[in-house]
DOLUM-88034 format. One line per 10 residues: number of its first residue (from 1); for each residue x, y, z of C-alpha. Coordinates in steps of 0.25 Angstrom, whole numbers, plus 5000, padded with zeros to 4 digits. Each point is the difference from the previous one (the first is absolute). Layout:
N
NUM	X/Y/Z  ... .
This chain:
451
1	4900/5081/4901  5013/4994/5000  5006/5014/5002  4991/5002/5012  5004/4986/5005  5017/5003/4999  4996/5015/5006  4992/4993/5013  5012/4990/5001  5010/5011/5003 .
11	4991/5007/5009  4999/4986/5008  5014/4999/4999  5003/5002/5016  4992/4986/5001  5004/4993/4989  5014/4994/5006  4993/4988/5007  4991/4997/4987  5011/5000/4989 .
21	4998/4985/4998  4986/5004/4995  5004/5012/4992  5013/4996/4992  4994/4988/4993  4989/5009/4995  5009/5010/4995  5009/4990/4994  4988/4993/4992  4996/5014/4996 .
31	5014/5000/4992  4995/4990/4992  4986/5007/4994  4999/5005/4986  4998/5014/5002  5014/5006/5000  4995/5013/5008  4995/4990/5013  5013/4992/4999  5008/5014/5001 .
41	4991/5005/5011  5003/4986/5008  5014/5002/4999  5001/5013/5003  4991/4998/5013  5009/4988/5004  5013/5009/4997  4995/5011/5010  4995/4990/5010  5013/4993/5001 .
51	5007/5009/5009  4990/5002/5010  4995/4985/5002  5007/4987/5004  5002/4993/4987  5011/4990/5005  4991/4987/4999  4995/5004/4986  5013/5004/4993  5002/4987/4993 .
61	4986/5001/4992  5001/5015/4998  5013/4999/4994  4996/4988/4991  4989/5008/4995  5006/5013/4997  5011/4992/4992  4988/4994/4992  4997/5015/4997  5014/5002/4997 .
71	4999/4989/4990  4988/5007/4993  5000/5008/4989  4995/5013/5005  5010/5010/5002  4991/5008/5010  4997/4988/5009  5015/4997/5000  5004/5013/5005  4990/4999/5010 .
81	5004/4986/5005  5014/5005/5001  4996/5011/5009  4994/4989/5008  5011/4991/5001  5008/5013/5004  4991/5003/5011  5000/4985/5005  5016/5001/5000  5000/5012/5008 .
91	4990/4994/5010  5007/4986/5001  5015/5005/4999  5010/4989/5000  4989/4989/4999  4996/5004/4986  5014/4997/4995  4996/4987/4996  4991/5004/4990  5009/5009/4992 .
101	5007/4990/4991  4985/4995/4994  4995/5014/4999  5014/5004/4992  4998/4988/4991  4986/5005/4996  5005/5014/4998  5011/4997/4992  4992/4990/4992  4990/5011/4996 .
111	5012/5010/4999  4993/5010/5010  5008/5010/5008  4994/5008/5012  5009/5009/5008  4992/4999/5013  5002/4984/4999  5014/5000/4997  5003/5010/5012  4992/4991/5010 .
121	5007/4988/4994  5014/5005/5002  4997/5005/5014  4995/4987/5004  5012/4992/4994  5008/5010/5007  4993/4997/5013  4998/5016/5002  4989/5006/5009  4988/5005/4993 .
131	5001/5016/5002  4987/5008/4998  5004/5009/4990  4994/4994/4989  4988/5007/4994  4993/4987/5000  5002/4996/5015  4996/5013/5004  4987/5000/4994  4999/4986/5006 .
141	5002/5004/5014  4998/5016/5002  4984/5001/4999  4992/4993/5010  4987/4994/4995  4991/5010/5005  5007/5012/4992  5000/4991/4986  4987/5003/4991  5002/4989/4989 .
151	5011/4989/5000  4998/4999/4985  5006/5015/4997  5012/5000/4991  5009/4991/5005  5012/5011/4999  4992/5011/5006  5004/5006/5014  4990/5002/5012  4991/5012/4999 .
161	5002/5014/5006  4988/4997/5008  5005/4988/5006  5013/5006/5002  4993/5012/5007  4992/4989/5007  5013/4993/5005  5006/5014/5005  4989/5004/5009  5001/4994/5015 .
171	4989/4992/5005  4997/4995/5014  4998/4985/4999  4989/4993/5008  5003/4986/5004  4990/4991/4994  4995/4991/5013  4991/4991/4991  5010/4997/4990  5011/4996/5011 .
181	4989/4992/5007  4997/4993/4987  5015/4998/4997  5003/4995/5015  4989/4990/5000  5006/4987/5005  4988/4991/5002  5000/4992/4988  5014/4997/4999  5007/4986/5003 .
191	5010/4996/4991  5014/5005/4999  4997/5006/4986  4988/5007/5006  5009/5006/5011  5011/5005/4990  4989/5006/4991  4993/5007/5012  5014/5006/5003  5002/5005/4987 .
201	4986/5007/4999  5000/5005/5014  5013/5007/4999  4998/5006/4987  4986/5006/5006  5008/5005/5011  5010/5008/4991  4989/5005/4991  4992/5004/5011  5010/5007/5009 .
211	5001/5014/5003  5015/5000/4998  5002/5004/4985  5014/4993/5000  4992/4987/5003  4990/5001/4990  5011/5003/4991  5005/4986/5002  4986/4993/4998  5003/4998/4985 .
221	5013/4994/5003  4994/4991/5011  4992/4995/4989  5011/4995/4991  5009/4996/5012  4991/4995/5011  5013/4999/5010  4999/5016/5000  4987/4998/5005  5003/4991/5012 .
231	5013/5009/5003  4991/5013/5001  4988/4992/5007  5002/5006/5013  5003/5013/4996  4987/5000/4991  4992/4995/5011  5004/5009/5010  4997/5012/4992  4987/4995/4997 .
241	4996/4996/5014  4999/5014/5005  4990/5005/4991  4991/4988/5000  4987/4999/5009  5000/4991/5012  4991/4990/4994  5009/4998/4988  5012/4999/5009  4992/4988/5009 .
251	4998/4994/4986  5014/5001/4996  5004/4994/5013  4991/4989/5000  5006/4996/4985  5014/5001/5006  4996/4990/5011  4993/4991/4990  5014/5000/4992  5008/4997/5013 .
261	4991/4988/5003  5002/4994/4986  5008/4987/5000  5003/5003/4985  5005/5014/4999  5014/5000/4995  5011/5003/5009  5005/5012/4992  4985/5006/5000  4999/4997/5016 .
271	5014/5007/5003  4995/5012/4991  4987/5001/5009  5010/4998/5012  5008/5012/4996  4987/5008/4999  4996/4998/5014  5014/5004/5005  5000/5011/4991  4986/5005/5006 .
281	5006/5000/5014  5007/5012/4997  4986/5007/4996  4992/5006/5011  4991/4988/5000  5005/4986/4997  4993/4989/4994  4991/4995/5009  5005/4985/4999  5004/4991/5012 .
291	5014/5000/5001  4999/4986/5005  4996/4996/4986  5010/5009/4993  5010/4994/5008  4997/4985/4997  4999/5004/4985  5014/5007/5000  5005/4987/5007  4993/4992/4990 .
301	5007/5008/4989  5013/5000/5007  5001/5015/5001  5006/4997/5014  5003/5015/5003  4986/5003/4998  4995/4989/5008  5009/5004/5011  4995/5014/4999  4985/4995/5002 .
311	5004/4990/5011  5006/5010/5008  4988/5009/4998  4993/4989/5006  5009/4995/5011  4998/5017/5004  4986/4998/5001  5000/4987/5008  5010/5007/5010  4989/5012/5001 .
321	4989/4989/5001  4994/5007/4989  4999/4988/4992  4996/4986/5006  5009/4992/4992  5008/4988/5006  5013/5006/5004  5007/4986/4998  4996/5000/4985  5005/5014/4998 .
331	5013/4997/5007  5003/4987/4991  4997/5008/4988  5010/5011/5004  5011/4989/5003  4996/4993/4987  5001/5014/4992  5013/5005/5006  5006/4987/4997  4996/5000/4986 .
341	5006/5016/4999  5013/4993/5008  4997/5009/5012  5003/4991/5011  5003/5009/5011  4987/5007/4997  4993/4987/5002  5006/4997/5013  4996/5014/5004  4987/4997/4997 .
351	5001/4987/5008  5006/5007/5011  4990/5011/5001  4987/4991/5000  5005/4991/5011  5003/5013/5007  4988/5009/4998  4989/4991/4994  5002/4988/5009  5000/4992/4988 .
361	5004/4984/5003  5012/4998/4992  5000/4988/4991  5012/4992/4997  5000/5000/4986  5001/5014/4999  5013/4999/5005  5002/4989/4989  4996/5011/4990  5011/5009/5005 .
371	5011/4989/4999  5002/5002/5014  5002/4986/5003  5006/5000/5014  4988/5008/5007  4990/4991/4990  5007/4987/5006  4998/5006/5015  4987/5003/4997  4996/4986/4995 .
381	5007/4993/5011  4992/5009/5010  4988/4997/4993  5003/4985/5001  5001/5000/5015  4987/5009/5002  4991/4990/4991  4989/4995/5008  4986/4996/4998  4992/4994/4989 .
391	5008/5007/4990  5013/4996/5007  5003/4988/4988  4998/5011/4989  5008/5011/5008  5011/4990/5002  5000/4996/4985  5001/5014/4994  5010/5004/5012  5009/4988/4996 .
401	5000/5002/4984  5004/5015/5004  5010/4996/5008  5006/4991/4989  4999/5011/4990  5007/5009/5008  5012/4990/5003  5001/4997/4985  5001/5015/4997  5011/5002/5011 .
411	5007/4988/4994  5000/4992/5013  4999/4987/4995  5004/4992/5012  4989/5006/5008  4990/4999/4989  5003/4984/4999  4998/4998/5015  4987/5009/5000  4995/4990/4988 .
421	5004/4987/5007  4991/5005/5012  4989/5003/4991  5000/4991/4989  4994/4988/5007  4987/5005/5005  4998/5009/4988  4990/4997/4990  5001/4998/4985  4996/5015/4997 .
431	5011/5006/5010  5010/4990/4995  4998/5006/4987  5004/5013/5004  5012/4996/5008  5007/4991/4990  5004/5012/4991  5007/5008/5010  5009/4988/5005  5003/4992/4988 .
441	5014/5002/4995  5003/5009/5011  5002/4990/5012  5001/4985/5001  4985/4995/5002  4999/4986/4996  4986/4998/5006  4995/5009/4989  5005/4990/4989  4988/4992/5004 .
451	4990/5011/4999 .
């Protein structure tokens, strides 16, 4: 019964990664049962699982229980435990170095020598990369689960001729829409941890289902190193997208929109999704996601080059009347983004074009954003002289504060002091609170001392 369970566990390998927190403790408990054969099978199964799943969060517990086996009195089990530790070392690389002294202490205590462990230890201490010329590493990595009949075959064995023949035969790969829809489902994701797991699981699924053999080969590496999955996310998505049905494409787009609208999605994952949207623009059919949303999210991530790209698309749509957006809002965004990119001349060009072709009424604050203080001062002075009607008081106050900001930036302290004297008496406390910092320590204004 247990042997059947081990075999089934191996065939479920592709879906085990996110359930290792359930599988690992059970295997570890089997290390302690009385029957030696069961203990041996559990250790061998773990050894063969390690290169194919993410075990980083369980490494301390696994090393601890494998050391208990090393400290036991069964030589066969000790050998299997050493094999498992070698497999862990290959999977973790330099991170495993911290465990070497305690393992070495046990080996010395029991006068044990394992050539494979010695080679692994020496490579770790020399910080050498592991190269898959080792027989055991080849066995761990070269055979996909679908061509392995039984993980409990002789540990020193090699893949069968039938398996090799299966690998040599070219096979057309059909994208599994159902699996991708399931992996991309985002409706139940809410926390940062949920989104991190979603990205990891979805990126691996895209690589596994990709029609490209090169990308499918990277799926196992992405399981061990999630950053690889994020780097190849756009390529994997694009390769699968063309072969998916229209309904599956629509569901994936809904999942992406859910991710874009989440308040808790980590910035690095949001950046990966924005890279995907940009990548898909080079496809025959870009993702059907509103460019205004993409632009706002890019600006939120401070990816200003991307934000500028989407805002320019929005600006072109406004100019051609294809979009009913407010041109003033779009112009303000373009000025802000160009300023962030230190493209001040481009921002001025947007301002001039909008005034000449879009009949946009210029805002005085736009000149301030461009640090064109002389033009801003003239605009605020004109606004002050033209103020009338029920909004005259608020318009005058806004224009006055704007003039004061411009004079302060131009270092015209005498003019600033004169303007402040003229406006101070009739100004209300909130207005005085805004005026005071601009003149204190820059001019002689004794009337402020009483404020």
